[in-house]
C-alpha positions as CSV (number, residue, x, y, z in Angstrom):
1,M,54.6,-6.9,-32.6
2,V,57.8,-6.7,-30.5
3,D,57.0,-5.6,-27.0
4,A,59.2,-6.0,-23.9
5,P,56.4,-7.2,-21.7
6,S,55.3,-9.7,-24.4
7,N,58.1,-12.2,-23.5
8,S,55.5,-14.0,-21.5
9,L,52.1,-14.8,-22.9
10,P,49.4,-15.0,-20.2
11,N,46.6,-17.5,-20.8
12,T,44.1,-14.9,-19.9
13,D,44.6,-12.9,-23.0
14,P,42.2,-13.9,-25.8
15,L,44.5,-12.3,-28.5
16,A,47.8,-13.6,-27.3
17,L,48.4,-16.5,-29.6
18,A,46.6,-14.9,-32.5
19,G,49.4,-12.6,-33.2
20,F,48.1,-9.8,-30.8
21,E,50.7,-10.8,-28.3
22,N,49.9,-9.7,-24.7
23,A,47.3,-7.3,-26.1
24,G,46.4,-6.0,-22.7
25,E,50.0,-4.6,-22.5
26,A,50.2,-3.9,-26.2
27,R,47.3,-1.5,-26.3
28,R,49.3,0.9,-24.0
29,S,51.5,2.9,-26.3
30,S,55.2,2.1,-25.9
31,I,56.1,5.6,-27.2
32,G,53.6,7.6,-25.3
33,P,53.1,11.3,-26.1
34,L,54.8,10.9,-29.5
35,M,51.8,8.8,-30.7
36,R,49.0,11.1,-29.3
37,P,48.8,13.3,-32.5
38,I,48.7,10.3,-34.7
39,E,46.0,8.6,-32.7
40,M,43.9,11.8,-32.6
41,I,44.2,12.3,-36.4
42,A,43.2,8.6,-37.0
43,A,40.2,8.9,-34.6
44,V,39.1,12.2,-36.3
45,L,39.4,10.6,-39.7
46,I,37.2,7.6,-38.7
47,V,34.6,9.9,-37.3
48,A,34.8,12.0,-40.5
49,L,34.5,8.9,-42.7
50,I,31.4,7.7,-40.8
51,G,29.9,11.2,-41.0
52,L,30.5,11.3,-44.7
53,I,28.9,7.9,-45.3
54,L,25.9,8.9,-43.2
55,A,25.5,12.2,-45.1
56,S,25.8,10.3,-48.4
57,V,23.1,7.8,-47.3
58,F,20.8,10.7,-46.3
59,W,21.3,12.6,-49.5
60,R,21.0,9.5,-51.7
61,Y,17.9,7.9,-50.1
62,A,16.1,10.8,-48.4
63,L,16.8,13.6,-50.9
64,G,17.3,11.6,-54.0
65,S,20.5,13.6,-54.8
66,P,23.7,11.6,-54.1
67,I,26.9,13.4,-53.2
68,T,28.9,12.9,-56.4
69,A,32.3,13.2,-54.8
70,S,31.6,11.1,-51.7
71,D,33.4,8.0,-53.0
72,E,36.5,10.1,-53.8
73,I,36.6,11.8,-50.4
74,A,36.1,8.5,-48.7
75,S,38.9,7.0,-50.7
76,F,41.2,9.8,-49.7
77,M,40.4,9.4,-46.0
78,F,40.5,5.6,-46.1
79,L,44.1,5.3,-47.3
80,W,45.2,7.8,-44.6
81,I,43.3,5.8,-41.9
82,V,45.0,2.6,-43.1
83,M,48.5,4.1,-42.9
84,F,48.0,5.9,-39.6
85,G,46.4,2.8,-38.2
86,S,49.4,0.7,-39.3
87,V,51.6,3.1,-37.3
88,I,49.5,2.8,-34.2
89,A,49.4,-1.0,-34.6
90,I,53.2,-1.2,-34.7
91,D,53.4,1.0,-31.6
92,R,50.8,-1.2,-29.7
93,N,52.1,-4.5,-31.0
94,E,48.8,-5.3,-32.8
95,H,50.1,-6.4,-36.2
96,M,49.3,-10.1,-36.5
97,R,52.2,-12.5,-36.4
98,L,52.9,-16.2,-35.7
99,A,54.6,-16.4,-32.3
100,I,54.8,-20.2,-31.9
101,V,58.6,-20.4,-32.5
102,L,59.3,-17.3,-30.5
103,N,57.5,-18.8,-27.6
104,A,59.3,-22.1,-27.9
105,V,62.9,-20.9,-28.1
106,R,65.1,-20.0,-25.1
107,P,64.8,-16.4,-23.8
108,R,68.3,-15.5,-25.1
109,V,67.4,-16.6,-28.6
110,R,64.1,-14.6,-28.5
111,Q,66.1,-11.6,-27.4
112,I,67.9,-11.7,-30.7
113,L,64.9,-12.7,-32.9
114,E,62.7,-9.9,-31.6
115,P,65.0,-7.0,-32.8
116,L,65.8,-9.0,-35.9
117,G,62.1,-8.9,-36.8
118,L,62.0,-5.1,-36.2
119,V,65.1,-4.7,-38.3
120,I,63.5,-6.6,-41.2
121,M,60.4,-4.4,-40.9
122,A,62.6,-1.3,-41.0
123,A,64.6,-2.6,-43.9
124,L,61.4,-3.2,-45.9
125,L,60.0,0.2,-45.2
126,G,63.3,1.9,-45.9
127,A,63.6,0.1,-49.2
128,L,60.1,1.0,-50.3
129,L,60.0,4.6,-49.0
130,P,61.8,6.2,-52.0
131,S,59.4,4.3,-54.4
132,A,56.4,5.5,-52.3
133,I,57.6,9.1,-52.6
134,E,58.1,8.5,-56.4
135,H,54.6,7.1,-56.6
136,T,53.2,10.2,-54.9
137,Y,55.1,12.4,-57.3
138,Y,53.7,10.7,-60.4
139,E,50.2,10.9,-58.8
140,N,50.6,14.7,-58.7
141,D,49.8,14.8,-62.5
142,I,46.5,13.0,-62.0
143,V,43.4,15.0,-61.1
144,S,40.4,13.4,-59.4
145,P,37.3,13.8,-61.6
146,G,34.9,14.8,-58.7
147,L,37.0,17.0,-56.4
148,E,39.3,18.2,-59.3
149,I,42.4,18.1,-57.0
150,S,45.7,16.3,-57.4
151,M,45.6,12.6,-56.4
152,A,49.0,13.2,-54.7
153,W,47.0,14.4,-51.7
154,R,45.7,10.9,-51.4
155,A,48.9,9.0,-52.3
156,A,50.9,11.1,-49.8
157,G,49.5,9.0,-47.0
158,V,51.6,6.0,-48.1
159,P,55.1,7.6,-47.7
160,L,54.1,9.6,-44.7
161,G,52.8,6.4,-43.0
162,M,56.0,4.5,-43.9
163,A,58.1,7.3,-42.5
164,L,56.1,7.3,-39.3
165,M,56.4,3.5,-39.0
166,L,60.1,3.8,-39.4
167,M,60.2,6.3,-36.6
168,V,58.2,4.1,-34.3
169,I,60.3,1.0,-35.1
170,A,63.5,3.1,-34.5
171,V,62.3,4.2,-31.1
172,K,61.2,0.6,-30.1
173,L,64.6,-0.7,-31.2
174,V,66.4,1.8,-29.0
175,R,64.1,1.3,-26.0
176,E,63.6,-2.4,-26.1
177,S,66.7,-4.0,-27.5
178,R,70.2,-4.3,-26.1
179,P,72.9,-2.8,-28.3
180,V,74.6,-6.2,-28.8
181,D,71.4,-7.8,-29.9
182,L,70.7,-4.9,-32.3
183,L,74.2,-5.3,-33.8
184,I,73.7,-9.0,-34.2
185,S,70.4,-8.4,-36.0
186,L,71.9,-5.8,-38.3
187,A,74.9,-8.0,-39.1
188,S,72.6,-11.0,-39.8
189,L,70.4,-9.1,-42.2
190,V,73.4,-7.6,-44.0
191,A,75.1,-11.0,-44.4
192,L,71.9,-12.5,-45.8
193,L,71.4,-9.7,-48.3
194,C,75.0,-10.1,-49.4
195,L,74.5,-13.8,-49.9
196,L,71.4,-13.2,-52.0
197,W,73.3,-10.6,-54.1
198,V,76.1,-13.1,-54.8
199,A,73.5,-15.8,-55.7
200,I,71.7,-13.6,-58.4
201,P,73.2,-15.6,-61.3
202,M,72.0,-18.8,-59.7
203,F,68.5,-17.4,-59.3
204,A,68.5,-16.5,-63.0
205,S,69.4,-20.1,-64.0
206,I,66.7,-21.9,-61.9
207,G,63.8,-20.3,-63.7
208,R,60.4,-20.6,-62.0
209,A,61.9,-22.3,-59.0
210,N,63.1,-18.9,-57.7
211,I,59.5,-18.3,-56.8
212,L,59.8,-21.0,-54.1
213,V,63.3,-19.9,-53.1
214,L,62.9,-16.2,-52.9
215,L,59.2,-15.3,-52.6
216,V,57.8,-18.3,-50.6
217,G,61.1,-18.9,-48.8
218,T,61.4,-15.4,-47.6
219,I,57.8,-15.3,-46.4
220,A,58.3,-18.7,-44.6
221,I,61.5,-17.6,-42.8
222,C,59.9,-14.3,-41.8
223,L,56.8,-16.0,-40.5
224,T,58.9,-18.4,-38.5
225,I,61.0,-15.8,-36.7
226,G,57.9,-13.8,-35.7
227,V,57.8,-10.9,-38.3
228,P,54.2,-9.6,-38.6
229,I,52.4,-11.2,-41.4
230,A,52.0,-8.0,-43.4
231,F,55.7,-7.4,-43.4
232,C,56.4,-11.1,-44.3
233,F,54.5,-10.7,-47.6
234,G,56.0,-7.4,-48.3
235,S,59.5,-8.8,-47.7
236,G,58.8,-11.8,-49.9
237,A,57.7,-9.5,-52.8
238,L,60.7,-7.2,-52.2
239,V,63.3,-9.9,-52.2
240,F,61.8,-11.6,-55.3
241,L,61.7,-8.4,-57.4
242,T,65.1,-7.3,-56.3
243,F,67.1,-10.5,-56.8
244,S,65.3,-12.1,-59.7
245,T,63.8,-9.4,-61.9
246,N,64.6,-5.9,-63.2
247,L,61.2,-4.4,-62.2
248,P,61.2,-1.3,-60.2
249,L,60.0,-1.4,-56.5
250,S,57.3,1.1,-57.3
251,V,55.4,-2.0,-58.6
252,I,55.0,-3.1,-55.0
253,I,53.8,0.3,-53.9
254,G,51.2,0.3,-56.7
255,R,50.0,-3.2,-55.8
256,M,49.8,-2.3,-52.2
257,D,47.8,0.9,-52.9
258,E,45.4,-1.1,-55.1
259,G,45.0,-3.9,-52.5
260,M,44.2,-1.4,-49.7
261,S,42.0,1.0,-51.6
262,S,39.0,-1.0,-52.8
263,L,35.8,0.9,-51.9
264,V,34.3,-2.4,-50.8
265,L,36.8,-2.5,-48.0
266,L,35.5,0.8,-46.5
267,S,33.1,-1.3,-44.4
268,V,36.0,-3.0,-42.6
269,P,36.8,-0.2,-40.1
270,V,33.0,0.4,-39.7
271,F,32.4,-3.2,-38.7
272,V,35.4,-3.2,-36.4
273,L,34.0,-0.2,-34.6
274,L,30.6,-1.9,-34.5
275,G,32.2,-4.8,-32.7
276,C,33.8,-2.5,-30.2
277,I,30.5,-0.8,-29.5
278,L,28.8,-4.2,-29.1
279,D,31.4,-5.1,-26.4
280,A,31.2,-1.7,-24.6
281,T,27.4,-1.5,-24.4
282,G,26.6,-5.1,-23.4
283,M,24.2,-5.6,-26.4
284,G,25.8,-9.0,-27.0
285,K,25.2,-10.1,-23.4
286,A,21.5,-9.1,-23.7
287,I,21.1,-11.5,-26.6
288,V,22.8,-14.3,-24.6
289,D,20.6,-13.7,-21.6
290,F,17.4,-13.9,-23.7
291,L,18.5,-17.1,-25.4
292,G,19.4,-18.5,-22.0
293,S,15.9,-17.8,-20.6
294,L,14.4,-19.4,-23.7
295,L,16.5,-22.6,-24.0
296,G,18.5,-22.9,-20.8
297,H,16.2,-25.6,-19.2
298,V,16.5,-28.3,-21.8
299,R,19.3,-30.9,-22.1
300,A,22.3,-29.3,-23.9
301,G,20.3,-26.1,-23.6
302,M,23.3,-23.9,-22.7
303,S,25.2,-25.4,-25.6
304,Y,22.4,-24.4,-27.9
305,V,22.5,-20.9,-26.3
306,M,26.2,-20.7,-27.0
307,L,25.8,-21.6,-30.6
308,G,22.7,-19.4,-31.1
309,S,24.5,-16.5,-29.4
310,L,27.5,-16.8,-31.6
311,Y,25.3,-17.0,-34.6
312,L,23.4,-13.8,-33.7
313,V,26.3,-11.8,-32.2
314,S,28.3,-12.5,-35.3
315,G,25.6,-10.7,-37.2
316,I,26.7,-7.5,-35.3
317,S,30.4,-7.7,-34.8
318,G,32.0,-9.5,-37.7
319,S,34.9,-10.6,-35.4
320,K,35.5,-14.1,-34.1
321,V,37.4,-12.9,-31.1
322,S,34.8,-10.4,-30.1
323,D,32.1,-13.0,-30.5
324,M,33.8,-15.5,-28.2
325,A,34.8,-12.9,-25.7
326,T,31.2,-11.7,-25.5
327,V,29.5,-15.2,-25.2
328,A,31.9,-17.2,-23.0
329,P,31.8,-15.2,-19.7
330,A,28.0,-15.2,-19.7
331,L,27.6,-18.9,-20.2
332,F,30.6,-20.8,-18.8
333,P,29.7,-20.5,-15.1
334,E,26.2,-22.1,-15.6
335,M,27.6,-24.8,-17.9
336,K,30.2,-25.7,-15.3
337,R,27.5,-26.0,-12.7
338,R,25.7,-28.5,-15.0
339,G,28.7,-30.7,-15.2
340,N,30.2,-29.6,-18.5
341,K,34.0,-29.9,-18.5
342,P,35.9,-26.6,-19.3
343,E,37.7,-28.2,-22.2
344,E,34.4,-29.4,-23.7
345,M,33.0,-25.9,-23.4
346,V,36.1,-24.3,-25.1
347,A,35.9,-26.9,-27.9
348,L,32.3,-25.9,-28.6
349,L,33.2,-22.2,-28.3
350,G,36.0,-22.4,-30.9
351,T,34.1,-24.5,-33.4
352,G,31.0,-22.3,-32.9
353,A,33.2,-19.4,-33.9
354,I,34.1,-21.3,-37.1
355,M,30.4,-21.8,-37.8
356,A,29.7,-18.1,-37.2
357,D,32.4,-16.7,-39.5
358,T,30.2,-16.9,-42.6
359,V,27.4,-15.0,-40.8
360,P,27.0,-11.5,-42.2
361,P,28.7,-9.1,-41.6
362,S,31.8,-11.2,-42.0
363,I,35.0,-9.3,-42.7
364,V,36.4,-12.4,-44.4
365,L,33.5,-12.5,-46.8
366,I,33.9,-8.8,-47.5
367,V,37.6,-9.3,-48.4
368,I,37.0,-12.4,-50.5
369,G,34.3,-10.5,-52.4
370,S,36.7,-7.6,-53.0
371,V,39.6,-9.8,-54.1
372,A,37.6,-12.3,-56.2
373,G,35.1,-9.8,-57.6
374,I,32.0,-11.6,-56.1
375,S,28.8,-9.9,-55.0
376,I,28.9,-9.1,-51.3
377,A,25.1,-9.4,-51.2
378,A,25.3,-12.9,-52.7
379,L,28.1,-13.9,-50.2
380,F,26.1,-12.6,-47.3
381,A,22.9,-14.5,-48.4
382,S,24.9,-17.7,-48.8
383,G,26.9,-17.3,-45.6
384,F,23.7,-17.0,-43.6
385,I,22.5,-20.4,-44.8
386,V,25.9,-22.1,-44.6
387,A,26.3,-21.0,-41.0
388,L,22.8,-22.2,-40.2
389,F,23.7,-25.6,-41.7
390,L,26.9,-25.9,-39.6
391,L,25.0,-24.7,-36.5
392,V,22.6,-27.7,-36.9
393,I,25.5,-30.1,-37.2
394,L,27.2,-28.7,-34.1
395,A,23.9,-28.7,-32.1
396,I,23.4,-32.4,-32.9
397,G,27.0,-33.1,-31.7
398,A,26.4,-31.0,-28.6
399,R,23.2,-32.9,-27.8
400,W,25.0,-36.2,-28.0
401,K,27.8,-34.9,-25.8
402,A,25.2,-33.7,-23.2
403,R,23.4,-36.9,-22.8
404,H,24.7,-37.2,-19.2
405,E,24.3,-33.6,-18.4
406,N,23.2,-32.8,-14.8
407,L,19.8,-30.9,-14.9
408,E,19.2,-31.1,-11.2
409,G,17.8,-27.8,-10.0
410,V,17.3,-26.4,-13.5
411,H,13.9,-24.9,-14.1
412,R,12.1,-23.5,-17.1
413,A,12.1,-19.7,-17.0
414,S,8.7,-18.2,-16.5
415,F,6.9,-16.4,-19.3
416,K,7.4,-13.2,-17.4
417,V,11.2,-13.7,-17.2
418,I,11.4,-14.6,-20.9
419,R,9.3,-11.6,-21.9
420,K,11.5,-9.2,-19.8
421,A,14.6,-10.6,-21.4
422,L,13.1,-10.3,-24.8
423,I,12.1,-6.7,-24.3
424,F,15.6,-5.9,-23.1
425,A,17.3,-7.8,-25.9
426,A,14.9,-6.7,-28.7
427,P,16.9,-3.6,-29.8
428,A,20.1,-5.8,-30.0
429,L,18.3,-8.7,-31.7
430,V,17.0,-6.4,-34.4
431,L,20.4,-5.2,-35.4
432,P,21.8,-8.4,-37.1
433,F,18.7,-8.8,-39.2
434,I,18.9,-5.1,-40.3
435,V,22.4,-5.7,-41.5
436,R,21.7,-9.0,-43.2
437,G,18.4,-7.9,-44.8
438,A,19.5,-4.6,-46.1
439,V,22.7,-6.0,-47.8
440,T,21.3,-9.3,-49.1
441,E,18.2,-7.6,-50.5
442,G,20.3,-4.9,-52.2
443,V,18.7,-2.1,-50.3
444,A,22.1,-0.6,-49.5
445,T,25.8,-1.5,-49.7
446,A,27.6,-3.2,-46.9
447,T,29.4,0.0,-46.1
448,E,26.2,2.0,-45.9
449,V,24.5,-0.6,-43.8
450,S,27.4,-1.0,-41.4
451,T,27.6,2.8,-40.9
452,I,23.8,3.0,-40.1
453,A,24.3,0.0,-37.8
454,V,27.1,1.9,-35.9
455,L,24.8,4.9,-35.4
456,Y,21.9,2.6,-34.3
457,A,24.1,0.7,-31.9
458,A,25.7,3.8,-30.4
459,V,22.4,5.5,-29.8
460,T,20.7,2.4,-28.6
461,G,23.6,1.6,-26.3
462,M,23.5,5.0,-24.8
463,I,19.8,5.0,-24.2
464,L,19.2,1.4,-23.1
465,Y,22.4,-0.4,-22.3
466,G,24.3,1.9,-20.0
467,G,25.9,4.3,-22.4
468,I,29.4,4.9,-23.7
469,K,31.8,7.3,-22.0
470,L,33.6,9.7,-24.3
471,T,37.0,8.3,-23.2
472,D,35.8,4.8,-24.1
473,M,34.6,6.1,-27.5
474,Y,37.9,7.6,-28.2
475,R,39.7,4.4,-27.2
476,M,37.4,2.4,-29.5
477,L,38.1,4.8,-32.4
478,V,41.9,4.4,-31.9
479,E,41.5,0.7,-31.6
480,T,39.5,0.6,-34.8
481,A,42.2,2.5,-36.6
482,A,44.9,0.1,-35.4
483,M,42.9,-3.0,-36.3
484,T,42.0,-1.5,-39.7
485,G,45.7,-0.7,-40.4
486,A,46.7,-4.2,-39.4
487,I,44.1,-5.9,-41.6
488,L,44.5,-3.7,-44.6
489,L,48.3,-3.6,-44.6
490,I,48.1,-7.4,-44.9
491,L,45.8,-7.1,-47.8
492,G,48.1,-4.6,-49.5
493,T,51.4,-6.6,-49.1
494,A,49.7,-9.9,-49.9
495,S,48.3,-8.3,-53.1
496,A,51.9,-7.4,-54.0
497,A,53.0,-11.0,-53.4
498,A,50.0,-12.4,-55.3
499,W,50.9,-10.1,-58.3
500,A,54.4,-11.4,-58.3
501,L,53.1,-15.0,-58.5
502,T,50.8,-14.0,-61.4
503,Q,53.3,-12.1,-63.4
504,T,55.9,-14.8,-63.3
505,G,53.6,-17.2,-65.1
506,F,53.1,-19.3,-61.9
507,A,49.3,-18.7,-62.1
508,Q,49.1,-20.1,-65.6
509,Y,51.2,-23.0,-64.6
510,L,49.1,-23.7,-61.6
511,A,45.9,-23.5,-63.7
512,T,47.3,-26.0,-66.2
513,V,48.3,-28.4,-63.4
514,M,44.9,-28.1,-61.7
515,Q,42.9,-28.5,-64.9
516,G,44.9,-31.6,-65.7
517,L,44.0,-33.4,-62.5
518,P,41.9,-36.5,-62.9
519,G,38.4,-36.3,-61.4
520,G,37.4,-32.8,-62.6
521,W,35.8,-30.4,-60.2
522,I,35.5,-32.9,-57.3
523,V,39.2,-33.5,-57.1
524,F,39.8,-29.8,-57.4
525,M,37.5,-29.2,-54.5
526,G,39.5,-31.8,-52.5
527,V,42.8,-30.0,-53.3
528,T,41.2,-26.7,-52.3
529,I,40.0,-28.1,-49.0
530,V,43.5,-29.5,-48.1
531,T,45.2,-26.3,-49.3
532,F,43.1,-24.0,-47.2
533,L,43.1,-26.3,-44.2
534,M,46.9,-26.1,-44.1
535,L,47.0,-22.4,-44.8
536,G,44.4,-21.8,-42.1
537,C,46.7,-23.5,-39.6
538,L,49.7,-21.4,-40.6
539,L,48.2,-18.0,-41.5
540,E,45.4,-15.7,-40.4
541,G,42.7,-16.1,-43.0
542,L,43.0,-12.8,-44.9
543,P,46.5,-13.2,-46.4
544,A,45.7,-16.7,-47.5
545,I,42.6,-15.4,-49.4
546,V,44.4,-12.5,-51.0
547,L,47.4,-14.7,-52.0
548,L,45.4,-17.5,-53.6
549,A,42.0,-16.2,-54.5
550,P,43.3,-14.6,-57.8
551,L,44.8,-18.0,-58.7
552,M,42.2,-20.4,-57.5
553,F,38.9,-18.7,-58.3
554,P,39.5,-18.4,-62.1
555,I,40.3,-22.2,-62.2
556,A,37.1,-23.0,-60.2
557,K,35.1,-20.9,-62.7
558,Q,36.6,-22.8,-65.7
559,L,35.7,-26.1,-64.0
560,G,32.1,-24.9,-63.7
561,I,32.1,-24.2,-60.0
562,D,29.9,-21.3,-58.9
563,S,32.1,-18.5,-57.3
564,V,29.8,-18.1,-54.2
565,H,29.8,-21.9,-53.7
566,Y,33.6,-22.0,-54.0
567,A,34.0,-19.1,-51.6
568,M,32.0,-20.9,-48.9
569,V,34.2,-23.9,-49.2
570,V,37.3,-21.8,-49.0
571,V,36.2,-19.9,-45.9
572,V,34.9,-22.9,-43.9
573,A,38.1,-24.9,-44.8
574,M,40.3,-22.1,-43.8
575,N,38.5,-21.6,-40.5
576,I,38.7,-25.2,-39.6
577,G,42.4,-25.1,-40.1
578,L,42.6,-21.9,-38.1
579,F,41.1,-23.7,-35.0
580,A,42.8,-27.0,-35.6
581,P,45.5,-27.8,-33.0
582,P,48.4,-28.0,-32.4
583,I,49.2,-25.2,-34.9
584,G,45.9,-23.4,-35.5
585,I,46.0,-20.1,-33.5
586,G,42.2,-19.9,-33.2
587,H,42.4,-22.9,-30.8
588,Y,44.6,-21.0,-28.5
589,I,42.4,-17.9,-28.6
590,A,39.4,-20.0,-27.5
591,C,41.5,-21.6,-24.7
592,S,42.7,-18.3,-23.6
593,I,39.2,-16.9,-23.4
594,G,38.0,-20.0,-21.5
595,K,41.1,-20.1,-19.3
596,V,41.8,-23.7,-20.3
597,D,45.1,-25.4,-20.9
598,P,45.4,-25.8,-24.7
599,A,46.9,-29.3,-24.3
600,A,43.9,-30.5,-22.3
601,A,41.4,-29.1,-24.9
602,M,43.2,-30.7,-27.9
603,K,41.5,-34.1,-27.3
604,T,38.0,-32.7,-27.0
605,V,38.0,-30.3,-29.9
606,W,38.5,-33.0,-32.5
607,F,35.0,-34.3,-32.1
608,Y,33.5,-31.0,-33.1
609,L,36.1,-30.4,-35.8
610,A,35.2,-33.8,-37.3
611,A,31.6,-32.8,-37.3
612,L,32.4,-29.6,-39.1
613,F,34.6,-31.4,-41.6
614,I,31.7,-33.6,-42.5
615,G,29.6,-30.5,-42.9
616,L,32.4,-29.0,-45.1
617,L,32.4,-32.1,-47.4
618,A,28.6,-31.7,-47.7
619,I,28.9,-28.0,-48.6
620,A,31.6,-28.8,-51.2
621,L,29.7,-31.7,-52.8
622,I,26.2,-30.3,-52.6
623,P,26.1,-26.7,-54.2
624,A,22.5,-26.2,-53.2
625,I,23.5,-25.8,-49.6
626,S,25.3,-22.6,-50.4
627,I,23.6,-21.3,-53.5
628,G,20.2,-22.8,-53.4
629,V,18.6,-19.7,-52.0
630,I,20.4,-17.0,-54.0
């Protein structure tokens, strides 16, 4: 995440304050030719993975003879995609991080903190690399049942990826840091490690409190100084194990491997690629144009179009940023002409993205299903209804806000115009319903459906929506690998941190405290809402889920709360926090897309956030909203 040009954060970048600092700059490799082979291998692996899944689908459903080793082959490729993608993400500064403090300090302080973050990343990788090699060595004795080859071929992706990440970080340190700043960073890290070493007897004497001091404290400090979130959790787990236990570091590698390797997560890179294709082909804009022709003439019509577009487009991309970047440019000019203030439009855009994050296919729902062991189909079915419920609440608020909207010169679109827009948008409109219907009805898995959707979107986009150049397709494949690596590495290191919390007895202690709260499940729901609102402000959603889901979901189950119902509360609360100013980074994403000063939009967003919070309370207290149809 450390990039020389990223010292300034332009308001035009939708990813800037979401941890993808100056993404327009970041996506250009800082190392150049050295990264080309890695990018090419990652792109080929993604194409091979999609081809394998498509072949598996054809053999399973058309020929009735499934490819028995397909899951094993996919697992092998997936881990390598994650590790190569993580390398690309470091090179392009696409690992998610909090940059609030970095952006607030003086330039001289930032010049020191930037290399310090890279040094911490390098120290973590260097410390774990021998254990990763050892992990691969022990995997050599395990033979996969289908392919009958050593599992070391799969596990070798971890040490190789770590070594390549170390190489990229070293090059970045040399190219982007002054020698004096690098020396200060190294000296600071060595001094801190020496202090921790001396304090080992103290850590042994404070018992469970060392979780807060070492694990949580390390994560908090790393987050504050701008270390990418994945490396924050890894550093916390490493420091905790090293200075308060006698456990080998191979435990972290094992937890990371497990956290990144669930077959459920295979759909993540496919949905990321689907979002890229959506943007490149203009399928999302076709949906916006159709809804505009249908509803644009009524009061608050363009607000309805925005909410409806976010709802439908989310059914294709699975990405909040992609949704907002697709919808806003098509609607904002007309909304401004009707007298809507830019800050009002941005407020509705951001809160609309909150609403849409439970719409299938949601990467957050896929992850929470994987971590908490919940049916993806059930989550998708529930998320569809929960999002619809929140959409109605936002639409009511938007109608009240638009009571003075200027409709002068606005005319109802003719039937001919609507029909033409519908015909053009129909192939795009069909796609989200294919995805939702196939998964929720159990016709196919999320991974299979997402892969079919990629093929459908690519072919449809080429025939009807202007096509995709080969160079653009290659760029999208590389971008998909980088995003996949950034997401899955967070899941891996957060899994290691969550394991540390569990093994120390903290999970049992937390369960005892929660179960002892007066008020039963209602109070527990209140604690959950407050917890995930705060975590949503501070963290991107995925690490918060991976860290706390193994702790909170068993407690919810013991209190009689349905897991799907609880998951909806968690996701909505977390997303409200993510877009809540002044800390929530989602607010800054929306403002960046809408080219609005975040300070000006802070006053207007609270109206819609309050409406969503009322909806959240209703979802928490009325289980039928989320599980009444499943």
